[in-house]
C-alpha positions in Angstrom: 94.5 120.7 -135.6 97.8 122.5 -136.3 98.0 124.4 -139.6 101.8 124.2 -139.8 101.4 121.7 -142.6 98.9 121.1 -145.4 96.2 118.4 -145.0 96.3 115.4 -147.3 93.3 116.7 -149.4 95.3 119.9 -149.9 98.5 118.0 -150.8 96.6 115.7 -153.2 95.1 118.7 -155.0 98.5 120.5 -155.2 100.0 117.3 -156.7 97.2 117.2 -159.3 97.5 120.9 -160.3 99.1 121.2 -163.7 101.3 124.3 -163.7 101.2 124.6 -167.5 97.4 124.6 -167.9 96.2 125.7 -164.5 93.8 122.8 -164.4 93.8 119.6 -162.4 94.7 116.2 -163.7 92.1 113.4 -163.5 89.3 115.7 -162.5 86.6 113.1 -162.1 88.6 110.6 -160.0 90.2 113.4 -158.1 86.9 114.3 -156.5 86.7 110.7 -155.2 90.3 111.0 -154.0 89.6 114.2 -152.1 86.7 112.5 -150.3 89.0 109.6 -149.4 91.8 112.0 -148.4 89.4 113.6 -145.9 88.9 110.2 -144.3 92.7 109.6 -144.0 93.2 113.0 -142.5 90.5 112.5 -139.9 92.0 109.1 -139.1 95.4 110.7 -138.6 93.8 113.2 -136.3 92.3 110.4 -134.2 88.7 111.2 -135.1 87.8 108.1 -137.0 89.2 104.6 -137.3 88.8 101.6 -139.7 86.4 98.9 -138.7 86.9 96.2 -141.3 85.9 97.8 -144.5 83.9 100.4 -142.6 84.7 103.7 -141.0 83.8 104.4 -137.4 83.8 107.7 -135.6 85.8 107.4 -132.4 86.1 111.0 -131.3 83.5 113.5 -132.7 85.3 116.5 -131.4 85.9 119.1 -134.2 89.4 119.4 -135.6 89.3 123.2 -136.4 89.3 122.6 -140.1 85.8 123.5 -141.4 85.8 121.2 -144.4 87.1 118.2 -142.4 84.6 119.0 -139.6 81.8 119.0 -142.0 82.7 115.5 -143.2 83.2 114.4 -139.5 79.7 115.6 -138.6 78.1 113.8 -141.6 79.9 110.6 -140.5 78.7 111.1 -136.9 75.1 111.5 -138.0 75.2 108.1 -139.7 75.1 106.7 -136.2 76.9 103.5 -137.2 80.1 102.7 -139.1 79.8 103.3 -142.8 81.5 101.4 -145.6 84.3 103.4 -147.1 83.2 102.6 -150.6 79.7 104.0 -149.9 81.0 107.1 -148.3 83.5 107.9 -151.1 81.0 107.0 -153.8 78.4 109.4 -152.4 77.7 112.9 -153.8 80.5 115.3 -153.2 79.4 118.3 -155.3 81.9 121.2 -155.2 84.5 119.5 -153.0 87.3 120.2 -155.4 86.2 123.8 -155.8 86.0 124.1 -152.0 89.6 123.1 -151.6 90.8 125.3 -154.5 89.0 128.3 -153.0 90.6 127.5 -149.6 94.1 127.2 -151.1 93.5 130.6 -152.8 92.6 132.2 -149.5 95.8 130.7 -148.0 97.8 132.2 -150.8 98.9 128.8 -152.2 97.3 129.4 -155.6 95.7 132.3 -157.4 92.8 132.2 -159.8 93.2 133.4 -163.4 89.9 134.3 -165.1 89.7 133.5 -168.8 87.2 132.6 -171.5 86.9 129.4 -173.5 86.4 130.1 -177.2 86.1 133.8 -176.3 82.6 133.1 -174.8 82.5 130.7 -171.9 84.1 132.0 -168.6 86.7 129.7 -167.1 88.9 129.8 -164.1 92.4 128.4 -164.0 94.6 128.1 -160.9 98.3 128.8 -160.7 100.5 127.8 -157.8 102.0 130.8 -156.0 104.0 129.0 -153.3 105.8 126.4 -155.4 108.2 125.6 -152.5 105.4 123.7 -150.8 104.5 121.8 -153.9 108.1 120.9 -154.4 108.4 119.6 -150.8 105.3 117.4 -151.3 106.7 116.0 -154.5 110.1 115.5 -152.9 108.5 113.3 -150.2 107.0 111.0 -152.8 110.2 111.0 -154.9 112.3 110.0 -151.8 110.0 107.2 -150.8 110.1 105.8 -154.4 113.8 106.2 -154.9 115.0 104.8 -151.5 112.4 102.1 -151.1 112.3 102.7 -147.4 108.9 102.6 -145.7 107.6 106.2 -145.6 105.6 107.8 -142.8 101.9 107.2 -142.7 101.0 110.6 -144.2 103.3 110.1 -147.2 102.2 106.5 -147.7 98.6 107.5 -147.7 99.2 110.4 -150.1 101.1 108.0 -152.4 98.2 105.5 -152.2 95.6 108.1 -153.1 97.8 109.5 -155.9 97.9 106.0 -157.4 94.2 105.4 -156.9 93.1 108.5 -158.7 95.5 107.9 -161.6 98.1 110.7 -160.9 101.0 108.3 -161.6 101.2 109.2 -165.3 100.9 112.9 -164.5 103.7 112.8 -161.9 105.9 110.2 -163.7 105.0 110.3 -167.4 106.3 108.2 -170.3 108.3 105.0 -170.4 111.0 106.4 -168.2 108.5 106.9 -165.4 107.1 103.3 -165.6 109.2 102.0 -162.7 108.4 105.0 -160.5 104.7 104.5 -161.2 105.1 100.8 -160.1 106.8 101.8 -156.9 104.2 104.5 -156.3 101.6 101.7 -156.4 103.6 99.5 -154.1 103.6 102.2 -151.4 99.9 101.6 -150.8 100.7 98.7 -148.4 102.6 100.9 -145.9 99.5 102.6 -144.4 96.4 100.5 -143.6 94.0 103.4 -143.6 95.4 104.9 -146.8 95.3 101.4 -148.4 91.6 100.9 -147.3 90.6 104.3 -148.7 92.7 103.9 -151.9 91.1 100.6 -152.7 87.7 102.0 -152.0 88.4 104.9 -154.5 89.4 102.3 -157.2 86.4 100.1 -156.4 84.0 103.1 -156.9 85.7 103.9 -160.3 85.6 100.3 -161.4 81.9 100.0 -160.4 80.9 103.0 -162.3 82.9 101.9 -165.3 81.4 98.4 -165.1 77.9 99.6 -164.9 78.4 101.9 -168.0 80.0 99.0 -169.9 77.1 96.7 -169.1 74.6 99.3 -170.3 76.5 99.7 -173.6 76.5 96.0 -174.1 72.8 95.7 -173.4 72.1 98.5 -175.9 74.2 96.9 -178.5 72.6 93.6 -178.0 69.1 95.2 -178.4 70.2 96.9 -181.6 71.7 93.8 -183.1 68.9 91.4 -182.1 66.7 90.5 -185.2 63.1 91.6 -185.1 60.7 88.7 -184.5 57.5 88.6 -186.6 54.6 87.6 -184.3 52.8 84.5 -185.4 49.4 84.9 -187.0 46.5 84.1 -184.7 45.1 80.7 -185.4 48.0 79.6 -187.5 49.1 76.1 -186.7 52.8 75.5 -186.1 54.7 73.9 -189.0 54.9 70.1 -188.8 58.2 68.9 -187.3 60.7 67.2 -189.5 63.0 64.4 -188.5 65.8 63.3 -190.9 64.0 64.9 -193.9 60.9 62.8 -193.3 57.6 64.5 -192.4 56.3 63.3 -189.1 52.5 62.9 -189.0 50.7 63.0 -185.7 48.0 60.4 -185.2 45.0 60.7 -182.9 44.7 57.9 -180.5 41.1 56.8 -179.9 40.1 54.6 -177.0 
C-alpha cells in the first residue's frame, strides 16, 4: 500500500485531535470509529468486501501497513464473513493509542508529557504537520459546500466523522447546524462507508440502550413496595362484592 497519503483511520484521528487541548474529541466512540475506518481502508485496498451486513475477506495478502494487516489477519481467521456490528463492537484495547504512537513516529504529532492535578501523568498530542490536517478538513468542507458527490475516501471519512459524533467538534454552534446536516447526508455516497458508519452507530445505541434498561430496572426495584409475606395457616380474607360479605357454602351430596 502506498504511503503517499494517510489512511482513513489516521485521517479520522487527526480530525478528532483538538489543537487547543491536545486530546481527542469523542474518545469512546472514536475507538469504534477507528475499528470501522480500518474496515473501510481494507475495502478500498481490495482486501475485504461487504456481503450484506457482513464483511468477507476476498484477498488475504498483506497491505504493508502493520495495523491494518493485523486486522486483516483477525478477519481471515474467522473463516467466514463476520457482521460489521460484531466486529466493530468487539474489544479494541489500545487502538487509538496505537495510531497516536504511529502518527508520532511519522512526525505528524508530538507527545507532550504533563501531570493532572500535579500528580497523575498525562500525555497530550499536538499536531506538527498542520498542512495535512488542513487538507483533510478542506476535503470535507468542499464536499459539504458544493454538494457534489465526493470520492469514496472522502465520503467514508465523512460518514465515520458523523457516526462518532465529530460533527459538533468540526462545525460547532448554530452556525454549523447546516454543515452538520450535510455531513450526515454524505453517508449515502459510499456503500462500504455507510455500512460501517451505521454499524458504529448501532453499537453505540445498543450499549446506551442496555445501560438505560439496567437503570430502569434498578429504579423499578427501588420504588417497588415491600410485600409482607402472609402468615402460615392464615386464611385469606373473605371476598366482598358490592359491600356485601359473600359467604361460601359447603355443598353436601
